C-alpha positions in Angstrom: 4.5 -9.6 -23.4 5.2 -11.5 -19.7 2.4 -13.4 -18.2 -1.1 -11.7 -17.4 -1.4 -9.7 -13.9 -4.2 -8.5 -12.2 -4.3 -5.4 -9.7 -7.5 -5.1 -7.7 -7.9 -1.3 -6.4 -6.1 0.5 -9.4 -7.6 3.9 -8.2 -5.9 3.6 -4.9 -2.1 5.4 -4.7 -0.4 2.0 -4.4 -2.5 -0.2 -6.7 -1.9 2.8 -9.5 1.9 2.3 -9.1 2.2 -1.2 -9.2 0.1 -1.9 -12.5 2.1 1.1 -13.9 5.3 -0.2 -13.0 4.4 -4.1 -14.1 3.3 -2.6 -17.6 6.7 -1.1 -17.9 8.2 -4.7 -17.2 5.9 -5.8 -19.9 3.1 -7.4 -18.0 -0.1 -8.2 -19.4 -2.0 -5.8 -16.8 -5.7 -5.9 -15.9 -6.8 -3.0 -13.6 -9.9 -3.4 -11.7 -11.8 -0.8 -10.2 -15.7 -1.0 -8.4 -17.3 1.8 -10.0 -17.9 2.6 -13.7 -15.0 5.0 -15.0 -17.0 8.1 -15.5 -18.0 7.9 -11.6 -14.0 8.7 -10.5 -13.3 12.1 -9.5 -10.3 14.2 -8.8 -6.8 12.2 -7.5 -8.8 9.0 -8.2 -9.4 10.1 -12.0 -5.7 11.3 -12.1 -4.9 7.8 -11.9 -7.0 5.9 -13.8 -5.9 8.2 -17.1 -2.1 7.5 -16.4 -2.7 3.6 -16.3 -4.9 4.1 -19.5 -2.5 6.3 -21.1 0.0 3.4 -20.6 -2.1 1.1 -22.2 -3.5 -0.8 -19.3 -7.3 -2.7 -19.4 -9.4 -1.7 -16.9 -12.6 -3.7 -15.7 -15.2 -3.0 -12.8 -14.9 -5.2 -10.5 -17.0 -5.8 -7.9 -15.3 -8.1 -4.9 -18.6 -8.9 -3.4 -20.2 -10.7 -6.7 -18.6 -14.5 -6.9 -20.5 -14.5 -10.3 -17.7 -11.5 -11.2 -14.6 -12.7 -9.8 -14.9 -15.9 -11.8 -15.4 -14.9 -15.0 -12.9 -12.0 -14.8 -10.1 -15.4 -13.5 -12.0 -17.5 -16.5 -11.5 -14.5 -18.8 -8.1 -13.3 -18.1 -6.6 -16.8 -16.8 -4.0 -14.5 -14.8 -0.7 -16.4 -13.6 -0.9 -13.9 -10.7 -3.7 -11.6 -8.7 -2.2 -8.7 -6.7 -5.2 -8.2 -4.0 -4.5 -4.8 -3.2 -8.4 -3.5 -3.2 -9.9 -3.0 0.2 -11.7 -0.3 2.7 -10.3 1.7 4.7 -11.6 4.6 5.1 -11.0 6.1 8.6 -8.5 3.5 8.9 -7.0 5.5 12.1 -10.2 5.9 13.6 -12.1 3.7 16.0 -15.0 4.8 13.3 -13.3 2.6 10.8 -16.7 0.3 9.6 -14.9 -3.5 10.5 -18.2 -5.0 9.3 -17.8 -3.5 5.9 -14.5 -4.5 5.6 -15.2 -8.0 6.7 -17.6 -7.9 3.1 -14.8 -6.9 1.2 -11.8 -7.4 2.4 -12.1 -10.8 3.8 -15.2 -12.6 2.7 -13.9 -12.5 -0.9 -11.1 -14.1 -0.3 -12.5 -17.7 -0.3 -13.9 -17.0 -4.1 -10.8 -15.7 -5.4 -8.7 -18.7 -4.0 -11.1 -20.9 -5.3 -10.9 -19.2 -8.9 -7.4 -19.1 -9.2 -6.8 -22.7 -8.2 -8.9 -23.8 -11.4 -6.9 -21.8 -13.3 -3.4 -22.8 -12.4 -2.8 -19.4 -11.3 0.9 -19.7 -9.9 -0.1 -17.6 -7.1 -2.1 -13.9 -5.0 0.5 -11.2 -3.5 -2.3 -9.8 -0.6 -1.5 -6.3 0.7 -1.0 -6.0 4.6 -0.5 -3.7 6.7 1.9 -2.0 9.9 -1.0 -1.9 11.7 -1.3 -5.6 12.0 1.4 -5.6 14.5 -0.3 -3.0 16.7 0.9 -2.4 20.4 4.4 -5.0 20.2 7.9 -4.7 20.8 9.9 -2.5 18.0 11.3 -3.4 15.4 8.6 -5.4 14.1 9.2 -9.1 12.8 7.3 -10.8 11.0 7.5 -13.8 12.8 6.3 -12.3 16.0 3.1 -12.4 17.2 0.4 -9.4 16.7 -1.6 -7.1 18.6 -3.9 -4.4 17.1 -5.2 -1.8 18.1 -7.3 -0.2 16.1 -10.5 -2.1 13.9 -8.4 -1.7 10.6 -5.1 -3.3 12.2 -7.4 -6.3 13.1 -9.4 -7.0 10.3 -6.1 -6.1 8.2 -4.9 -9.5 10.7 -7.7 -11.5 9.9 -7.3 -11.0 5.8 -3.6 -12.1 6.3 -4.7 -14.9 8.7 -7.4 -16.2 6.2 -5.1 -15.9 3.1 -2.9 -18.5 5.1 -5.7 -20.8 6.0 -7.3 -20.5 2.4 -3.3 -20.7 0.8 -3.1 -24.3 2.5 -6.5 -25.3 1.8 -6.5 -24.3 -2.4 -2.6 -24.6 -2.6 -2.5 -21.5 -4.2 0.9 -19.7 -3.6 0.5 -16.4 -1.2 2.6 -13.6 -0.2 1.6 -11.2 2.0 3.3 -7.2 1.6 2.6 -5.7 4.8 3.4 -2.0 4.2 4.6 0.8 6.4 3.9 4.4 5.3 4.3 4.9 1.6 4.9 8.3 0.0 5.5 9.8 -3.8 3.9 10.6 -6.9 -0.3 11.3 -6.8 -0.3 10.2 -3.7 -3.3 11.6 -1.2 -3.3 15.1 -1.3 -5.1 15.4 1.8 -1.8 13.2 3.9 0.4 15.5 5.8 3.1 15.8 3.4 1.3 16.4 0.8 -0.7 18.7 2.5 2.2 20.4 3.8 4.1 20.8 0.5 0.8 22.5 -1.3 1.0 25.3 2.3 4.4 25.9 1.3 3.6 27.0 -1.9 1.8 29.4 -1.3 3.9 30.5 2.0 0.9 29.7 4.0 1.6 28.3 8.0 -0.1 25.2 9.2 -0.8 24.2 12.2 0.4 20.7 13.3 0.6 18.9 16.8 3.9 18.6 18.4 5.0 15.3 15.4 6.8 13.6 17.8 5.8 10.5 16.5 8.3 8.3 14.1 7.2 6.2 11.1 8.7 3.8 8.8 8.5 6.0 5.2 9.3 3.8 2.0 9.5 5.6 -1.6 6.1 3.9 -3.9 9.0 3.7 -6.5 10.7 1.1 -4.0 7.9 -0.2 -3.0 6.4 -1.6 -6.3 9.8 -3.3 -6.8 9.2 -5.1 -3.2 5.5 -6.2 -4.4 8.0 -7.3 -8.2 10.3 -9.4 -6.0 7.1 -11.1 -3.8 5.8 -12.1 -7.5 9.4 -13.7 -8.1 9.2 -14.7 -4.5 6.3 -17.3 -5.5 8.9 -19.7 -7.4 10.1 -20.7 -4.1 8.6 -24.0 -3.0 7.2 -22.3 0.5 3.1 -22.1 -0.1 3.0 -18.6 2.5 5.1 -16.3 3.7 4.8 -12.6 4.9 7.1 -9.8 4.2 7.6 -6.2 5.6 7.7 -3.7 2.9 9.5 -0.6 4.4 12.6 1.4 5.2 13.5 -0.6 8.3 14.5 2.4 9.9 12.0 5.6 12.1 11.8 8.4 11.4 9.8 11.4 13.4 7.3 13.5 11.6 9.0 16.7 12.5 12.8 15.7 10.8 10.1 14.8 7.9 8.2 18.1 7.4 11.3 20.6 8.8 13.5 18.3 5.8 11.0 19.4 3.8 10.9 23.2 4.4 14.9 23.2 4.1 14.3 21.6 0.6 11.9 24.1 -0.4 14.0 26.9 1.7 10.5 28.3 3.0 10.6 29.7 6.5 10.6 27.0 9.3 8.2 28.9 11.0 5.2 27.8 8.0 5.5 24.7 10.4 3.5 25.7 13.3 4.7 22.3 15.8 2.3 21.6 19.0 -0.7 23.6 17.4 -2.9 20.9 17.3 -2.7 17.7 19.6 -1.7 14.3 19.4 -4.4 12.3 17.6 -6.1 10.0 20.0 -4.6 6.6 20.1 -2.1 7.6 18.3 1.2 5.4 18.0 4.7 7.0 18.9 6.7 4.8 17.3 6.6 2.2 14.3 9.3 0.9 12.5 10.0 -2.6 10.6 12.8 -5.0 10.7 13.4 -6.0 7.1 16.1 -8.5 7.3 13.9 -10.9 5.7 13.3 -8.6 2.7 16.7 -8.3 2.1 17.7 -11.7 2.4 14.9 -14.1 0.8 13.9 -11.2 -1.7 17.1 -9.5 -2.6 14.9 -6.8 -2.2 16.1 -3.2 -0.2 14.8 0.2 -0.4 17.2 3.0 -1.1 17.7 6.2 1.9 14.5 8.3 2.7 17.6 11.2 2.5 17.8 10.3 -1.1 14.1 9.3 -1.9 12.5 12.6 -0.4 14.7 14.7 -2.2 13.8 12.7 -5.9 10.0 13.2 -4.7 9.9 16.8 -3.6 12.2 17.6 -7.0 9.0 16.7 -8.9 7.2 19.5 -7.2 10.0 22.0 -8.8 12.2 23.5 -6.9 10.7 27.2 -7.2 7.5 26.8 -4.9 
């Protein structure tokens, strides 16, 4: 059995996949959830069932409670802590609850770092976001400045900045994974790609925006390998570092959805582009420079044309 890893936010899409991947590598994974098990329903319940079937231990953890943080660290003495839990509701809107995000995403970090320092943990991996960059020239580079345009992006940038300070103060090595747009099995069914696939199942049309905006998509199976690379990178002397985990290439939503229709051999007319308006404050282009991850982490995701087909194949050819 490998080292012990605590993964917070286990009911989330990425958190579940991180925990599942690490246990497949024989790590002793402790996955945390914020509510009692019976309170989870729908896609979150499905994810937790996957983890339980993989033999992963679930622990309830309220990150706003100092005593609970200290207790779980003292009980398991983790070599690694992957901080993925966070408040993200309405992340693309000005309705985002910034105060709640501060209480859950930022404030608990001090207690986590203090607890990890006491048990001699090897380090912490923090989930960051492409929204930290905001309105700056493309492609986004880790060493450039950030100018987030929405409250969620600001909260994630504050989280990363605070983690840098705490890493230096408590001497706990830290790596930030600036994640772009992940997709894969057990994703949120309300996201664009899963929604379109479900409509295609029943030959229903779907009204869309022009979908001319470009995004940087990364398959979740490749993404979690990136997290593992960050864990290994904690062996480096550098105390704090941030890495883009992305494909490194822009893909328009229209192209992504068109290829999905072609894969299932459905009429392109089912995609009604331009029926809906663009979302307010929509960023038209976002993609990463991943040369740093390639060189330092020796990590490189597969091409989207390969991973998209792998993902769509999981639905079966005959929908």
